[in-house]
C-alpha positions in Angstrom: 20.9 17.7 -57.2 24.5 16.9 -56.4 26.3 19.4 -54.2 30.0 18.9 -55.2 31.6 21.7 -53.1 30.6 24.5 -50.7 32.8 27.1 -49.2 32.7 30.6 -47.5 34.2 33.8 -48.6 35.4 35.0 -45.2 34.7 38.7 -44.9 33.4 39.1 -41.3 29.8 40.3 -41.3 29.9 40.3 -45.1 30.9 36.7 -45.4 28.9 34.6 -47.8 28.6 31.0 -49.1 29.5 29.6 -52.5 27.6 26.5 -53.6 29.0 24.4 -56.5 27.0 21.5 -57.8 25.3 19.7 -60.7 21.6 20.4 -60.9 21.3 22.9 -58.0 18.7 24.9 -59.9 16.4 21.9 -60.2 16.0 21.5 -56.4 13.4 24.3 -56.0 13.0 23.6 -52.2 16.7 24.1 -51.5 16.9 27.1 -54.0 13.8 28.7 -52.4 15.6 28.9 -49.1 18.6 30.6 -50.8 16.3 33.1 -52.5 14.1 33.9 -49.5 13.0 37.6 -49.4 9.8 39.6 -49.5 10.4 40.6 -53.1 12.9 39.4 -55.7 14.0 41.0 -59.0 15.6 38.5 -61.4 18.0 40.5 -63.5 18.8 38.4 -66.6 19.1 38.6 -70.4 17.0 37.5 -73.3 19.1 34.4 -73.9 19.2 33.1 -70.3 15.7 34.1 -69.2 13.9 31.4 -71.3 16.2 28.7 -69.9 16.1 29.3 -66.1 13.9 32.2 -65.0 10.8 30.0 -64.6 12.7 27.7 -62.3 13.5 30.6 -60.0 9.8 31.6 -60.0 8.9 28.1 -58.9 11.5 28.2 -56.1 10.0 31.5 -54.9 6.6 29.6 -54.4 4.4 32.6 -55.3 6.3 35.3 -53.5 6.5 38.6 -55.4 9.1 38.0 -58.2 9.7 40.2 -61.2 11.9 39.6 -64.2 14.1 42.4 -65.6 15.2 41.1 -68.9 18.1 43.0 -70.5 19.7 42.6 -74.0 22.6 40.2 -74.2 26.2 41.3 -74.7 29.1 43.3 -73.4 28.1 46.3 -75.6 25.0 46.7 -73.4 26.9 47.0 -70.1 26.2 50.7 -69.8 24.8 53.2 -67.5 21.7 53.5 -69.8 21.0 49.7 -69.4 21.6 49.9 -65.6 19.1 52.7 -65.5 16.4 50.3 -66.8 17.0 48.2 -63.7 16.5 51.2 -61.4 13.3 52.0 -63.3 11.8 48.6 -62.7 12.9 48.5 -59.0 11.2 51.9 -58.4 8.1 50.9 -60.5 7.6 47.8 -58.2 8.5 49.7 -55.0 11.5 47.6 -54.0 13.0 48.3 -50.6 16.4 47.7 -49.1 15.3 44.4 -47.5 14.3 42.9 -50.8 16.8 41.1 -53.1 18.2 41.3 -56.6 19.1 37.9 -58.3 21.7 38.1 -61.0 20.9 35.3 -63.4 23.4 35.2 -66.3 27.0 35.7 -67.2 29.5 38.3 -66.1 27.8 41.2 -67.7 24.5 40.5 -65.9 26.3 39.9 -62.6 28.3 43.2 -62.9 25.2 45.2 -63.7 22.8 43.6 -61.2 25.5 44.0 -58.5 26.0 47.6 -59.5 22.3 48.3 -59.3 22.1 46.5 -55.9 25.1 48.6 -54.6 23.4 51.9 -55.7 19.6 51.4 -55.2 18.6 53.0 -51.9 22.3 53.1 -51.1 22.6 49.3 -51.0 20.4 46.2 -51.1 21.1 42.4 -51.1 21.9 40.5 -54.2 22.5 36.9 -55.1 24.7 35.6 -57.9 23.6 32.7 -60.1 26.3 32.7 -62.8 25.5 30.7 -65.9 28.8 31.0 -67.8 32.1 29.4 -66.8 33.8 32.8 -66.8 31.3 34.2 -64.3 31.4 31.1 -62.2 35.2 31.2 -61.7 35.7 34.9 -61.5 33.2 37.7 -61.8 30.5 36.3 -59.5 33.0 36.1 -56.6 34.6 39.1 -54.8 32.1 41.9 -55.0 33.3 43.9 -58.0 30.4 45.4 -59.8 30.1 48.1 -62.5 29.4 49.2 -66.0 31.6 50.2 -69.0 32.2 53.7 -70.4 33.0 54.2 -74.0 36.5 55.2 -73.1 37.2 52.3 -70.8 36.0 49.0 -69.3 34.5 48.9 -65.8 35.3 52.6 -65.2 32.1 53.1 -63.2 31.3 50.8 -60.3 31.4 49.8 -56.7 32.5 47.1 -54.3 29.4 45.2 -53.1 29.5 41.6 -51.9 26.7 39.2 -52.8 24.6 37.4 -50.2 25.4 34.0 -51.8 26.7 32.5 -55.0 25.0 29.5 -56.6 27.1 27.7 -59.3 25.2 25.0 -61.2 27.4 23.1 -63.6 24.3 22.1 -65.5 24.0 25.6 -66.9 27.4 25.1 -68.7 25.7 22.6 -71.0 23.8 25.3 -72.7 27.0 27.3 -73.6 28.6 27.3 -77.0 32.1 25.8 -77.1 33.5 29.3 -77.7 31.9 30.6 -74.4 33.2 27.6 -72.5 36.7 28.1 -73.8 36.6 31.8 -72.9 35.8 30.9 -69.3 38.8 28.7 -69.2 41.1 31.7 -69.7 40.2 32.9 -66.2 41.0 29.4 -64.8 44.4 29.6 -66.4 44.9 33.0 -64.8 44.8 31.6 -61.3 47.4 29.0 -62.1 49.8 31.4 -63.8 49.7 34.0 -61.0 50.1 31.9 -57.9 49.7 28.1 -58.4 52.3 26.1 -60.4 50.8 22.8 -59.3 47.4 23.8 -60.6 49.1 24.8 -63.9 50.5 21.3 -64.1 47.0 19.9 -63.4 45.5 22.0 -66.2 48.2 20.8 -68.6 47.1 17.2 -67.7 43.4 17.8 -67.9 42.9 20.3 -70.7 41.0 17.9 -72.9 38.6 16.8 -70.1 37.8 20.5 -69.5 37.0 21.1 -73.1 34.7 18.1 -73.3 32.7 19.3 -70.2 33.8 16.5 -67.8 31.8 17.2 -64.6 34.5 16.2 -62.2 37.2 18.1 -64.0 35.1 21.2 -64.3 33.9 21.0 -60.7 37.5 20.7 -59.5 38.6 23.7 -61.6 35.7 25.9 -60.5 36.2 25.1 -56.9 39.9 25.6 -57.0 39.5 28.9 -58.8 36.9 30.2 -56.4 38.9 29.1 -53.4 42.0 30.9 -54.7 40.0 34.1 -55.4 38.2 33.9 -52.0 41.5 33.7 -50.2 42.9 36.7 -52.0 39.8 38.7 -51.6 39.6 38.0 -47.9 43.1 39.4 -47.5 42.6 42.4 -49.8 38.9 43.1 -50.5 39.3 46.5 -52.1 42.4 45.9 -54.2 45.0 47.9 -52.3 47.7 45.2 -52.9 47.5 41.5 -53.5 44.1 41.5 -55.2 45.6 43.4 -58.1 47.3 40.1 -59.2 43.9 39.0 -60.4 44.2 41.5 -63.1 46.9 39.6 -64.9 46.5 40.1 -68.6 43.5 42.3 -68.1 45.0 45.7 -68.8 46.0 44.4 -72.3 42.7 42.6 -72.6 40.5 45.5 -71.6 42.3 47.6 -74.3 41.4 45.0 -76.9 37.8 45.0 -75.8 37.3 48.7 -75.6 39.1 49.6 -78.8 37.1 47.0 -80.8 33.8 48.2 -79.3 33.1 45.2 -77.0 31.8 43.3 -80.0 34.5 41.2 -81.7 36.1 39.6 -78.6 34.6 37.8 -75.7 36.1 38.9 -72.4 37.9 35.6 -71.8 39.4 35.7 -75.2 40.7 39.2 -74.7 42.1 38.1 -71.3 43.8 35.1 -72.9 45.5 37.4 -75.5 46.4 39.8 -72.7 48.0 37.1 -70.6 50.1 36.1 -73.5 51.2 39.7 -74.0 52.0 40.1 -70.3 54.0 36.9 -70.4 55.9 38.1 -73.4 56.6 41.4 -71.8 58.0 39.6 -68.7 60.4 37.7 -71.0 61.5 41.0 -72.6 62.2 42.4 -69.1 64.5 39.5 -68.4 62.2 38.1 -65.7 61.2 34.7 -67.2 62.5 32.1 -69.6 61.3 31.4 -73.1 60.3 28.0 -71.9 57.7 29.6 -69.5 56.3 31.7 -72.4 56.0 28.6 -74.5 54.2 26.7 -71.7 51.6 29.5 -71.3 51.1 29.9 -75.0 50.8 26.1 -75.6 48.2 25.7 -72.8 46.1 28.6 -74.2 46.3 27.0 -77.6 45.3 23.6 -76.4 42.3 25.1 -74.7 41.3 26.6 -78.0 41.6 30.2 -76.9 42.0 33.0 -79.3 45.2 34.9 -78.8 46.1 36.3 -82.3 45.7 40.1 -82.1 47.5 41.3 -85.2 45.4 43.7 -87.1 42.7 44.0 -84.4 43.9 47.4 -83.1 46.9 49.7 -83.6 49.7 50.1 -81.1 48.8 53.7 -80.5 45.1 52.8 -79.8 46.1 50.1 -77.4 48.6 52.4 -75.6 45.9 55.1 -75.2 43.3 52.6 -73.9 45.8 51.1 -71.4 46.8 54.6 -70.2 43.3 55.3 -68.8 43.0 51.8 -67.2 41.8 52.2 -63.6 44.8 50.3 -62.3 47.1 53.2 -63.2 48.7 54.9 -60.2 50.3 58.3 -60.0 50.1 58.5 -63.8 52.1 55.3 -64.3 50.5 52.2 -65.7 50.7 49.2 -63.3 51.0 45.8 -64.9 51.1 42.3 -63.6 54.3 40.6 -64.6 55.8 37.1 -64.0 58.9 35.8 -62.4 57.9 32.3 -63.3 54.7 30.3 -64.0 53.0 30.6 -60.6 54.7 33.7 -59.4 53.3 37.0 -60.4 53.8 40.5 -59.1 52.6 44.1 -59.6 55.0 46.5 -61.2 55.1 50.0 -62.6 58.9 49.7 -63.0 59.4 48.2 -66.4 61.2 49.6 -69.5 58.8 51.6 -71.7 60.7 50.3 -74.8 60.0 46.7 -73.7 56.2 47.5 -73.5 56.2 49.1 -76.9 58.2 46.2 -78.4 55.6 43.8 -77.0 52.7 45.8 -78.4 54.5 46.0 -81.8 55.1 42.2 -81.8 51.5 41.3 -81.0 49.6 44.0 -82.8 51.5 45.1 -85.9 
């Protein structure tokens, strides 16, 4: 194995390590130390389980280990699916000092973490994200939850993992579409607070698309470091952490209205970021050149951003209005003053928002 980076999310007694490397899951001795517990429940899906679950059993060296294999896909991120996790934990008499291991993408991580937050009022869990999107975003920061038919991630809890293990080797099993979708969240970090990282992405877009280990390792580490810094200052999203939702209010509307079936989360976020950038221009905050830079980078990374005909303006507006980031009945959006400088605002012209929706959806 090659450990490329390690870091800590500094949250006092809830601090935890993030390990980033190539081949980490192949080192069963090292992995066994990370997974140490009396009992372990490996929550995964029917795509990932055949690839990596046996390795985790080997690392556990005969200690009680149970697989909880869920169906794949965002459409299954529901209370009903989460209930099957609880059923298995109870069947096998899991206790608070046991551990849940989330082995999979963001959907698995969110549901396993939600189950860990709720079961017996809280137990430990470990994130082993196997998609780029989960590695750079959802596995870090302790947001867990499930979707509701009326809105994404409306039911959930903050519950930090015990550790995050990021193995770049798992990315080699991804489709090119899944890899590109993960890059959307990487772009997000650059756009909201790091113009130099945006420059780096412009220079290294092709390397990322071809799976270059050094480029991906750097992008993942930089993204995790940025998120860890923000989470340490604002764990429960009372202020700065809301910046991490850039593009997500638009993106979540796309996902929920289309039934969590036609768009990958990263694709919807990419489209949402472009809409938020366009709205910022309509509000007179940024230049057309900045909009063009964001649009071109998303295009070079092969990200889907065309939303015309996917949902109506009215449907998008209704979905956005029940987004959990709303405050005092007013929708809060993340807008840009420039590439690398984002801010949270509920003070924007309604006609500018409607014109943006019309331009991107009609």
